[in-house]
TIRO-2110 file (N, C-alpha, C; in Angstrom, 1 decimal):
// TIRO-2110
139.1, -179.2, 85.7, N, 1, A
138.9, -179.7, 86.9, CA, 1, A
138.7, -181.0, 86.7, C, 1, A
139.2, -182.0, 87.9, N, 2, A
139.0, -183.5, 87.7, CA, 2, A
137.5, -183.2, 88.6, C, 2, A
137.0, -184.9, 88.0, N, 3, A
135.8, -185.0, 88.5, CA, 3, A
135.5, -185.2, 89.9, C, 3, A
135.8, -186.0, 90.5, N, 4, A
135.9, -185.6, 91.8, CA, 4, A
135.6, -184.4, 92.3, C, 4, A
136.3, -183.2, 91.8, N, 5, A
136.1, -181.9, 92.5, CA, 5, A
135.1, -181.5, 91.7, C, 5, A
134.9, -181.4, 90.3, N, 6, A
133.4, -180.9, 89.8, CA, 6, A
132.3, -181.8, 90.6, C, 6, A
132.2, -182.6, 91.1, N, 7, A
131.0, -183.9, 92.3, CA, 7, A
130.8, -182.9, 93.0, C, 7, A
131.9, -182.2, 94.3, N, 8, A
132.2, -181.8, 95.0, CA, 8, A
131.6, -180.2, 95.2, C, 8, A
131.7, -179.1, 94.0, N, 9, A
131.8, -178.5, 93.3, CA, 9, A
130.3, -177.9, 93.1, C, 9, A
129.7, -178.9, 92.1, N, 10, A
128.1, -178.7, 92.0, CA, 10, A
127.7, -178.4, 93.5, C, 10, A
127.1, -177.4, 93.8, N, 11, A
126.1, -177.0, 94.5, CA, 11, A
124.5, -176.6, 94.4, C, 11, A
123.7, -176.6, 95.3, N, 12, A
122.4, -176.0, 95.0, CA, 12, A
122.8, -174.2, 95.2, C, 12, A
122.6, -173.4, 94.8, N, 13, A
123.0, -172.0, 94.2, CA, 13, A
121.5, -171.1, 94.7, C, 13, A
121.5, -170.5, 95.5, N, 14, A
120.0, -169.6, 95.4, CA, 14, A
120.8, -167.9, 96.0, C, 14, A
122.1, -167.8, 95.9, N, 15, A
122.7, -166.4, 95.6, CA, 15, A
123.8, -166.0, 94.8, C, 15, A
122.9, -164.9, 94.2, N, 16, A
123.7, -164.8, 92.4, CA, 16, A
124.5, -163.2, 92.4, C, 16, A
125.6, -163.1, 92.0, N, 17, A
126.1, -162.2, 92.0, CA, 17, A
125.3, -161.4, 91.4, C, 17, A
125.2, -160.3, 90.5, N, 18, A
124.6, -159.3, 89.9, CA, 18, A
125.3, -159.1, 88.5, C, 18, A
125.2, -160.5, 87.8, N, 19, A
126.1, -160.2, 86.9, CA, 19, A
124.9, -161.2, 85.6, C, 19, A
125.5, -160.9, 84.2, N, 20, A
124.4, -161.6, 83.6, CA, 20, A
125.7, -162.8, 82.8, C, 20, A
125.1, -164.0, 82.5, N, 21, A
125.5, -164.7, 82.0, CA, 21, A
125.5, -164.8, 80.4, C, 21, A
126.5, -165.0, 79.8, N, 22, A
126.8, -164.4, 78.2, CA, 22, A
125.9, -165.5, 77.6, C, 22, A
124.8, -165.2, 76.5, N, 23, A
124.7, -166.3, 76.0, CA, 23, A
125.4, -167.4, 75.5, C, 23, A
127.0, -166.8, 74.8, N, 24, A
127.5, -167.9, 74.2, CA, 24, A
127.8, -169.2, 75.5, C, 24, A
127.9, -168.8, 76.3, N, 25, A
128.4, -169.2, 77.6, CA, 25, A
127.2, -170.7, 77.7, C, 25, A
125.5, -169.5, 77.8, N, 26, A
124.4, -170.7, 77.9, CA, 26, A
124.4, -171.5, 77.2, C, 26, A
125.0, -171.4, 75.3, N, 27, A
124.8, -172.3, 74.2, CA, 27, A
125.4, -173.4, 74.9, C, 27, A
126.8, -173.1, 75.2, N, 28, A
128.2, -174.1, 75.5, CA, 28, A
127.3, -175.1, 76.6, C, 28, A
127.1, -174.7, 77.7, N, 29, A
126.7, -175.2, 78.7, CA, 29, A
125.3, -176.5, 77.9, C, 29, A
124.1, -175.9, 77.3, N, 30, A
123.1, -176.5, 76.7, CA, 30, A
123.7, -177.8, 75.5, C, 30, A
125.3, -177.2, 75.1, N, 31, A
125.5, -178.2, 74.0, CA, 31, A
125.3, -179.1, 74.8, C, 31, A
126.3, -179.1, 76.1, N, 32, A
127.1, -180.2, 76.3, CA, 32, A
125.7, -181.1, 77.3, C, 32, A
124.6, -180.5, 77.4, N, 33, A
123.6, -181.4, 77.8, CA, 33, A
123.0, -182.1, 76.7, C, 33, A
123.3, -182.3, 75.4, N, 34, A
122.8, -183.1, 74.7, CA, 34, A
123.7, -184.8, 74.6, C, 34, A
125.0, -184.7, 75.4, N, 35, A
125.3, -185.8, 76.0, CA, 35, A
124.5, -186.9, 76.7, C, 35, A
123.6, -185.9, 77.2, N, 36, A
122.9, -186.9, 78.7, CA, 36, A
122.1, -188.0, 78.2, C, 36, A
122.2, -188.9, 78.8, N, 37, A
121.5, -190.4, 78.3, CA, 37, A
120.3, -190.1, 78.0, C, 37, A
119.1, -190.8, 77.4, N, 38, A
117.7, -190.5, 76.9, CA, 38, A
117.4, -191.6, 77.1, C, 38, A
116.7, -192.1, 77.0, N, 39, A
115.5, -193.9, 77.0, CA, 39, A
115.4, -193.6, 75.4, C, 39, A
115.7, -194.8, 75.2, N, 40, A
115.8, -195.5, 73.3, CA, 40, A
116.6, -193.8, 72.4, C, 40, A
117.5, -193.2, 73.5, N, 41, A
118.5, -191.8, 72.7, CA, 41, A
117.2, -191.4, 71.9, C, 41, A
115.9, -190.9, 72.8, N, 42, A
115.7, -190.1, 71.9, CA, 42, A
115.5, -188.3, 72.2, C, 42, A
115.9, -188.4, 73.0, N, 43, A
116.2, -187.0, 72.9, CA, 43, A
115.6, -185.7, 73.0, C, 43, A
114.7, -185.9, 74.0, N, 44, A
112.7, -185.1, 73.8, CA, 44, A
113.3, -184.0, 74.3, C, 44, A
114.5, -183.7, 75.1, N, 45, A
114.5, -182.2, 76.0, CA, 45, A
114.7, -181.0, 74.8, C, 45, A
114.0, -180.3, 75.2, N, 46, A
114.0, -179.0, 74.6, CA, 46, A
114.1, -177.4, 75.6, C, 46, A
114.3, -176.5, 75.5, N, 47, A
114.9, -175.8, 76.8, CA, 47, A
114.4, -174.1, 76.4, C, 47, A
114.2, -173.3, 77.3, N, 48, A
114.2, -172.3, 76.8, CA, 48, A
114.5, -171.0, 78.1, C, 48, A
115.2, -170.3, 76.7, N, 49, A
116.1, -169.5, 78.0, CA, 49, A
115.2, -168.0, 78.2, C, 49, A
115.5, -167.7, 79.8, N, 50, A
114.9, -166.9, 80.1, CA, 50, A
115.8, -166.3, 80.8, C, 50, A
116.0, -164.5, 80.0, N, 51, A
117.1, -164.3, 81.1, CA, 51, A
116.6, -162.3, 80.6, C, 51, A
114.8, -162.6, 81.1, N, 52, A
114.4, -160.8, 81.5, CA, 52, A
114.4, -161.3, 82.7, C, 52, A
114.7, -160.7, 83.7, N, 53, A
114.3, -160.8, 85.2, CA, 53, A
112.9, -160.8, 85.0, C, 53, A
112.1, -159.5, 84.8, N, 54, A
110.3, -159.1, 84.8, CA, 54, A
109.8, -160.5, 84.4, C, 54, A
110.1, -161.1, 83.2, N, 55, A
109.3, -162.2, 82.6, CA, 55, A
109.6, -163.1, 84.3, C, 55, A
110.6, -163.9, 84.4, N, 56, A
111.0, -164.6, 85.6, CA, 56, A
110.1, -164.1, 87.1, C, 56, A
109.8, -163.0, 87.2, N, 57, A
108.7, -162.5, 88.1, CA, 57, A
107.9, -163.2, 88.6, C, 57, A
107.4, -162.6, 87.0, N, 58, A
105.9, -162.7, 86.6, CA, 58, A
105.6, -164.8, 86.8, C, 58, A
107.0, -165.5, 86.2, N, 59, A
106.5, -166.7, 86.2, CA, 59, A
106.6, -167.4, 87.6, C, 59, A
107.7, -166.5, 88.3, N, 60, A
107.8, -166.9, 90.1, CA, 60, A
106.6, -166.4, 90.6, C, 60, A
105.5, -165.0, 90.3, N, 61, A
104.4, -164.9, 90.9, CA, 61, A
103.3, -165.8, 90.7, C, 61, A
103.2, -166.5, 89.8, N, 62, A
102.5, -167.1, 88.9, CA, 62, A
102.2, -168.5, 89.4, C, 62, A
103.3, -169.2, 90.0, N, 63, A
104.0, -170.4, 90.4, CA, 63, A
103.7, -169.9, 91.8, C, 63, A
103.8, -169.2, 92.2, N, 64, A
103.2, -168.8, 94.0, CA, 64, A
101.8, -169.0, 94.1, C, 64, A
101.1, -168.2, 93.0, N, 65, A
99.6, -168.4, 93.5, CA, 65, A
99.1, -169.7, 93.4, C, 65, A
100.0, -170.0, 92.1, N, 66, A
99.2, -171.8, 92.0, CA, 66, A
99.3, -172.6, 93.1, C, 66, A
100.4, -172.5, 93.7, N, 67, A
100.6, -173.2, 94.9, CA, 67, A
100.5, -173.0, 95.7, C, 67, A
99.9, -172.0, 96.2, N, 68, A
99.0, -171.4, 97.2, CA, 68, A
97.7, -172.0, 97.0, C, 68, A
96.9, -171.7, 95.8, N, 69, A
95.5, -172.5, 95.6, CA, 69, A
95.9, -174.4, 95.9, C, 69, A
97.0, -174.8, 95.4, N, 70, A
97.2, -176.1, 95.5, CA, 70, A
97.1, -176.4, 97.3, C, 70, A
97.4, -175.6, 97.9, N, 71, A
97.9, -175.7, 98.9, CA, 71, A
96.7, -175.4, 100.0, C, 71, A
96.0, -174.5, 99.7, N, 72, A
94.2, -174.7, 100.4, CA, 72, A
93.4, -175.6, 99.9, C, 72, A
93.4, -176.4, 98.3, N, 73, A
93.1, -177.2, 97.6, CA, 73, A
93.0, -178.9, 98.7, C, 73, A
94.6, -178.8, 99.0, N, 74, A
95.1, -179.4, 99.7, CA, 74, A
95.8, -179.5, 101.2, C, 74, A
94.6, -178.6, 102.1, N, 75, A
95.9, -178.0, 103.3, CA, 75, A
97.0, -179.7, 103.9, C, 75, A
97.2, -180.9, 103.3, N, 76, A
98.2, -181.7, 103.8, CA, 76, A
99.0, -182.0, 102.8, C, 76, A
99.2, -181.3, 101.8, N, 77, A
100.3, -181.2, 100.4, CA, 77, A
101.6, -181.1, 101.2, C, 77, A
102.8, -182.0, 100.7, N, 78, A
103.9, -182.1, 100.9, CA, 78, A
104.6, -180.2, 100.9, C, 78, A
103.7, -179.2, 99.8, N, 79, A
104.1, -177.9, 99.9, CA, 79, A
103.8, -177.3, 100.5, C, 79, A
102.9, -178.3, 101.8, N, 80, A
102.6, -176.3, 102.9, CA, 80, A
104.0, -176.0, 103.4, C, 80, A
105.4, -177.0, 103.1, N, 81, A
106.1, -176.5, 104.4, CA, 81, A
106.3, -175.2, 103.9, C, 81, A
106.3, -174.5, 102.5, N, 82, A
106.5, -173.7, 101.4, CA, 82, A
105.7, -172.2, 101.5, C, 82, A
104.7, -172.7, 102.5, N, 83, A
103.6, -172.0, 102.4, CA, 83, A
103.6, -170.3, 103.0, C, 83, A
104.5, -170.2, 103.6, N, 84, A
105.2, -168.8, 104.8, CA, 84, A
105.7, -168.0, 103.7, C, 84, A
106.7, -169.0, 103.0, N, 85, A
108.1, -168.3, 101.7, CA, 85, A
106.6, -167.8, 100.3, C, 85, A
105.8, -168.6, 100.2, N, 86, A
105.1, -168.4, 99.2, CA, 86, A
104.5, -167.0, 99.5, C, 86, A
103.8, -167.1, 100.8, N, 87, A
103.1, -166.0, 100.9, CA, 87, A
103.5, -164.6, 101.0, C, 87, A
105.0, -164.5, 100.9, N, 88, A
105.9, -163.6, 101.2, CA, 88, A
105.9, -162.5, 100.2, C, 88, A
105.6, -161.4, 99.9, N, 89, A
105.7, -160.8, 98.8, CA, 89, A
107.0, -160.7, 97.7, C, 89, A
108.3, -160.4, 98.6, N, 90, A
109.2, -160.2, 98.2, CA, 90, A
110.3, -161.4, 97.8, C, 90, A
109.3, -162.5, 98.5, N, 91, A
109.9, -164.0, 97.7, CA, 91, A
110.0, -164.6, 96.3, C, 91, A
111.2, -164.4, 95.9, N, 92, A
111.2, -165.2, 94.1, CA, 92, A
111.3, -166.4, 94.3, C, 92, A
110.8, -167.0, 93.8, N, 93, A
111.1, -168.9, 94.0, CA, 93, A
112.4, -169.2, 93.0, C, 93, A
112.8, -168.1, 91.9, N, 94, A
113.9, -168.3, 91.4, CA, 94, A
115.8, -167.5, 92.0, C, 94, A
115.2, -166.7, 93.0, N, 95, A
115.7, -166.6, 94.5, CA, 95, A
116.6, -165.4, 93.1, C, 95, A
115.7, -164.2, 92.4, N, 96, A
116.3, -163.4, 91.7, CA, 96, A
118.0, -163.7, 91.0, C, 96, A
118.0, -164.8, 90.6, N, 97, A
118.9, -165.1, 89.7, CA, 97, A
119.0, -164.3, 88.6, C, 97, A
119.7, -164.4, 87.2, N, 98, A
120.2, -163.8, 86.2, CA, 98, A
119.3, -164.8, 84.7, C, 98, A
119.5, -165.8, 85.3, N, 99, A
119.2, -166.6, 84.2, CA, 99, A
118.1, -167.8, 84.8, C, 99, A
117.5, -168.2, 83.9, N, 100, A
116.5, -169.2, 84.1, CA, 100, A
116.1, -170.5, 82.7, C, 100, A
116.7, -171.2, 83.1, N, 101, A
116.3, -172.1, 81.5, CA, 101, A
115.4, -173.3, 82.2, C, 101, A
114.6, -173.4, 81.4, N, 102, A
113.6, -174.4, 81.3, CA, 102, A
113.5, -175.4, 80.7, C, 102, A
113.6, -176.2, 80.8, N, 103, A
114.0, -178.2, 80.5, CA, 103, A
112.2, -178.8, 80.1, C, 103, A
112.0, -178.5, 79.2, N, 104, A
110.6, -178.7, 78.8, CA, 104, A
110.5, -180.2, 77.7, C, 104, A
109.3, -180.7, 77.4, N, 105, A
109.3, -181.8, 76.3, CA, 105, A
107.7, -182.0, 76.3, C, 105, A
107.6, -183.0, 75.3, N, 106, A
106.3, -183.5, 74.8, CA, 106, A
105.8, -184.3, 76.3, C, 106, A
104.6, -184.2, 76.4, N, 107, A
103.9, -185.0, 77.4, CA, 107, A
103.5, -186.5, 77.1, C, 107, A
104.0, -186.6, 76.0, N, 108, A
103.5, -188.3, 75.1, CA, 108, A
104.7, -189.0, 76.0, C, 108, A
106.0, -188.7, 75.7, N, 109, A
107.2, -189.2, 76.2, CA, 109, A
106.9, -189.5, 77.3, C, 109, A
106.9, -191.1, 77.6, N, 110, A
106.9, -191.9, 78.8, CA, 110, A
108.0, -191.8, 79.9, C, 110, A
109.1, -191.3, 79.2, N, 111, A
110.4, -191.4, 80.2, CA, 111, A
110.6, -190.0, 80.1, C, 111, A
109.8, -189.0, 79.7, N, 112, A
110.0, -187.3, 79.8, CA, 112, A
111.1, -187.0, 81.6, C, 112, A
110.4, -187.1, 82.4, N, 113, A
110.7, -186.6, 83.6, CA, 113, A
112.2, -187.6, 83.8, C, 113, A
112.4, -188.8, 83.2, N, 114, A
113.7, -189.1, 83.6, CA, 114, A
115.0, -188.6, 82.8, C, 114, A
114.3, -188.7, 80.9, N, 115, A
115.2, -187.9, 81.0, CA, 115, A
115.7, -186.6, 81.1, C, 115, A
114.7, -185.7, 81.3, N, 116, A
114.8, -184.6, 81.6, CA, 116, A
116.0, -183.9, 83.1, C, 116, A
115.6, -185.2, 83.8, N, 117, A
116.5, -185.0, 85.1, CA, 117, A
117.8, -184.9, 84.7, C, 117, A
118.1, -186.6, 84.2, N, 118, A
119.5, -186.7, 83.5, CA, 118, A
120.2, -185.4, 82.3, C, 118, A
119.2, -184.6, 82.0, N, 119, A
119.7, -183.8, 81.3, CA, 119, A
119.6, -182.3, 82.3, C, 119, A
119.2, -182.3, 83.1, N, 120, A
119.6, -181.2, 84.0, CA, 120, A
120.7, -181.2, 85.1, C, 120, A
121.0, -182.7, 84.7, N, 121, A
122.0, -183.3, 86.4, CA, 121, A
123.4, -182.8, 85.1, C, 121, A
123.2, -183.0, 83.9, N, 122, A
124.4, -182.6, 82.9, CA, 122, A
124.4, -181.4, 82.7, C, 122, A
123.4, -180.7, 82.6, N, 123, A
123.7, -178.9, 82.7, CA, 123, A
123.9, -178.3, 83.9, C, 123, A
123.6, -179.3, 84.7, N, 124, A
124.7, -178.6, 86.5, CA, 124, A
125.6, -178.8, 86.3, C, 124, A
126.3, -179.8, 85.8, N, 125, A
128.0, -179.8, 85.7, CA, 125, A
128.7, -179.7, 85.2, C, 125, A
127.7, -179.4, 83.7, N, 126, A
128.2, -178.4, 82.8, CA, 126, A
129.0, -176.9, 83.4, C, 126, A
127.8, -176.2, 84.0, N, 127, A
127.8, -175.0, 84.6, CA, 127, A
128.6, -174.6, 86.0, C, 127, A
128.7, -175.7, 86.6, N, 128, A
129.7, -176.1, 87.8, CA, 128, A
131.2, -175.8, 87.2, C, 128, A
131.3, -176.7, 85.8, N, 129, A
132.8, -176.7, 85.4, CA, 129, A
133.0, -175.2, 84.8, C, 129, A
132.4, -174.6, 84.9, N, 130, A
132.7, -173.3, 84.5, CA, 130, A
132.3, -172.2, 85.4, C, 130, A
132.4, -172.3, 86.7, N, 131, A
132.4, -171.8, 87.6, CA, 131, A
131.1, -171.0, 87.6, C, 131, A
130.0, -171.8, 87.2, N, 132, A
128.7, -171.3, 87.4, CA, 132, A
127.9, -171.6, 88.2, C, 132, A
126.6, -171.2, 89.0, N, 133, A
125.8, -171.8, 90.1, CA, 133, A
124.3, -172.1, 89.5, C, 133, A
123.8, -173.3, 90.2, N, 134, A
122.4, -173.7, 89.4, CA, 134, A
122.0, -174.0, 90.7, C, 134, A
120.9, -174.3, 90.6, N, 135, A
119.7, -174.2, 91.1, CA, 135, A
118.2, -175.1, 90.6, C, 135, A
117.5, -176.4, 90.5, N, 136, A
116.9, -177.0, 90.3, CA, 136, A
115.3, -176.5, 91.5, C, 136, A
114.4, -175.6, 90.5, N, 137, A
113.2, -175.1, 91.8, CA, 137, A
112.2, -175.5, 91.2, C, 137, A
112.1, -176.6, 91.7, N, 138, A
110.7, -177.2, 91.5, CA, 138, A
109.7, -176.3, 91.5, C, 138, A
110.0, -175.5, 92.1, N, 139, A
108.2, -174.6, 93.0, CA, 139, A
108.2, -173.5, 91.7, C, 139, A
109.2, -173.5, 90.7, N, 140, A
108.8, -172.9, 89.2, CA, 140, A
108.3, -173.5, 88.5, C, 140, A
107.8, -174.3, 88.8, N, 141, A
107.1, -174.8, 87.1, CA, 141, A
105.8, -175.1, 87.0, C, 141, A
105.0, -174.2, 88.3, N, 142, A
103.3, -174.6, 88.3, CA, 142, A
102.7, -173.1, 87.5, C, 142, A
103.4, -173.2, 86.1, N, 143, A
102.7, -172.3, 85.4, CA, 143, A
101.6, -172.8, 84.9, C, 143, A
100.1, -172.1, 84.7, N, 144, A
99.0, -172.4, 84.3, CA, 144, A
98.3, -171.2, 83.5, C, 144, A
98.7, -170.4, 83.4, N, 145, A
98.1, -169.5, 82.8, CA, 145, A
98.5, -169.2, 81.5, C, 145, A
97.5, -169.1, 80.5, N, 146, A
97.8, -169.7, 79.3, CA, 146, A
98.6, -168.3, 78.4, C, 146, A
98.3, -167.2, 79.0, N, 147, A
98.9, -166.1, 78.3, CA, 147, A
100.2, -166.6, 78.8, C, 147, A
101.1, -166.2, 79.9, N, 148, A
102.6, -166.2, 80.4, CA, 148, A
103.0, -167.9, 79.4, C, 148, A
102.4, -168.8, 79.4, N, 149, A
103.0, -170.0, 79.0, CA, 149, A
103.3, -169.9, 77.2, C, 149, A
102.4, -168.8, 76.8, N, 150, A
102.1, -168.5, 75.2, CA, 150, A
103.5, -167.6, 75.0, C, 150, A
103.5, -167.1, 76.3, N, 151, A
104.5, -165.6, 75.9, CA, 151, A
106.2, -166.1, 76.2, C, 151, A
106.6, -167.3, 76.9, N, 152, A
108.0, -167.6, 77.4, CA, 152, A
107.8, -169.4, 76.1, C, 152, A
106.6, -169.5, 75.3, N, 153, A
106.9, -170.1, 74.2, CA, 153, A
107.1, -171.7, 74.5, C, 153, A
105.8, -172.0, 75.1, N, 154, A
106.0, -173.7, 75.4, CA, 154, A
104.7, -174.4, 74.9, C, 154, A
105.4, -175.2, 74.1, N, 155, A
104.5, -175.8, 73.0, CA, 155, A
103.2, -176.3, 73.6, C, 155, A
102.1, -176.4, 72.7, N, 156, A
101.1, -177.5, 73.4, CA, 156, A
101.3, -179.0, 73.4, C, 156, A
100.6, -179.2, 74.7, N, 157, A
101.1, -180.4, 74.7, CA, 157, A
102.6, -180.7, 75.5, C, 157, A
103.5, -179.7, 75.8, N, 158, A
104.7, -179.9, 76.4, CA, 158, A
104.3, -179.7, 77.9, C, 158, A
105.2, -180.2, 79.0, N, 159, A
105.7, -179.8, 80.1, CA, 159, A
106.8, -179.5, 80.7, C, 159, A
106.9, -178.2, 81.5, N, 160, A
108.1, -177.7, 81.9, CA, 160, A
108.0, -178.9, 83.7, C, 160, A
109.4, -179.5, 83.1, N, 161, A
109.5, -180.9, 84.0, CA, 161, A
111.2, -179.9, 85.0, C, 161, A
111.9, -179.2, 84.3, N, 162, A
112.8, -178.6, 85.6, CA, 162, A
113.2, -177.3, 85.0, C, 162, A
112.6, -176.8, 86.0, N, 163, A
113.0, -174.9, 86.1, CA, 163, A
114.2, -175.1, 86.5, C, 163, A
115.6, -175.1, 86.0, N, 164, A
117.3, -174.7, 86.8, CA, 164, A
117.3, -173.1, 86.2, C, 164, A
118.2, -172.9, 87.7, N, 165, A
118.8, -171.1, 87.7, CA, 165, A
120.4, -171.3, 87.5, C, 165, A
120.1, -170.2, 86.7, N, 166, A
122.0, -170.2, 87.1, CA, 166, A
122.6, -169.0, 86.4, C, 166, A
123.6, -168.9, 87.2, N, 167, A
124.2, -167.3, 87.4, CA, 167, A
125.6, -167.8, 87.9, C, 167, A
126.7, -166.7, 88.3, N, 168, A
127.8, -166.7, 89.2, CA, 168, A
127.4, -166.5, 90.3, C, 168, A
127.6, -167.5, 91.6, N, 169, A
127.7, -167.6, 92.8, CA, 169, A
128.1, -166.5, 93.7, C, 169, A
127.4, -165.9, 94.3, N, 170, A
128.5, -165.1, 95.6, CA, 170, A
129.6, -165.9, 96.2, C, 170, A
129.0, -167.3, 96.7, N, 171, A
129.8, -168.1, 97.2, CA, 171, A
129.1, -169.6, 96.7, C, 171, A
130.3, -170.5, 97.3, N, 172, A
129.8, -172.0, 96.9, CA, 172, A
129.8, -172.1, 98.3, C, 172, A
128.9, -173.2, 99.1, N, 173, A
128.7, -173.3, 100.1, CA, 173, A
129.8, -175.2, 100.4, C, 173, A
130.0, -175.3, 101.2, N, 174, A
130.8, -176.3, 101.1, CA, 174, A
129.4, -177.7, 100.8, C, 174, A
129.9, -178.9, 100.6, N, 175, A
129.2, -180.0, 100.6, CA, 175, A
128.8, -180.3, 102.2, C, 175, A
127.2, -180.8, 102.1, N, 176, A
126.6, -181.1, 103.2, CA, 176, A
127.1, -182.8, 103.4, C, 176, A
127.0, -183.2, 104.8, N, 177, A
127.5, -184.6, 105.2, CA, 177, A
126.8, -185.4, 104.2, C, 177, A
127.5, -186.7, 103.6, N, 178, A
126.6, -187.5, 103.2, CA, 178, A
126.9, -189.1, 103.5, C, 178, A
126.0, -189.6, 103.6, N, 179, A
126.3, -190.9, 104.0, CA, 179, A
126.7, -192.3, 103.2, C, 179, A
127.3, -192.8, 103.8, N, 180, A
127.8, -194.1, 102.3, CA, 180, A
127.0, -194.5, 101.6, C, 180, A
127.7, -195.3, 100.6, N, 181, A
126.2, -195.8, 100.0, CA, 181, A
125.6, -197.1, 100.5, C, 181, A
124.2, -197.0, 100.7, N, 182, A
123.6, -197.6, 101.1, CA, 182, A
123.0, -199.3, 100.2, C, 182, A
123.9, -200.0, 100.7, N, 183, A
124.0, -201.4, 99.4, CA, 183, A
123.1, -202.5, 100.2, C, 183, A
122.0, -202.8, 99.9, N, 184, A
120.8, -203.8, 101.0, CA, 184, A
121.1, -204.8, 100.4, C, 184, A
122.3, -205.4, 99.5, N, 185, A
122.6, -207.0, 99.2, CA, 185, A
123.4, -206.7, 98.0, C, 185, A
124.4, -208.0, 98.3, N, 186, A
125.3, -208.1, 97.2, CA, 186, A
125.6, -209.2, 97.0, C, 186, A
124.9, -210.3, 95.6, N, 187, A
125.1, -211.3, 95.4, CA, 187, A
125.9, -211.6, 94.5, C, 187, A
END
């Protein structure tokens, strides 16, 4: 697949086939992420692979509860637009995907969010090149329960930056309309 095709095939997927992603394929994708640029080549990103759907459901429920608490504490919060979905018991923030990859790192790394975002982009492109779909689900990062954090292996001092779901898409939607680059000035 040429690069332009890869760019147009990378879509946010929220509807997956009921088919597991083999661990060797996930490992290949994660190996590709090691090529992502990071500040000072610090390579701070670590990964937690979750393929147990019961665990993903518990993480989803935990995140939903914490997001609703955040909304209650700040009714003007931007996440309020998700309130109805978050109150729906059937809604899973991970869209019942067969795999969740948490991209994490030490909170002491000043460039962690940028480094993890670049790493997530490489993960998404690597997955798309293999016919897999992904979606960065920020709603799934609000895990505060120490028991769940321990169960999934988040080390103390680390933060979840990018929860990315992965699976075989039922369909790949066409790319939405995009505007041309907004060049502010050429000097």
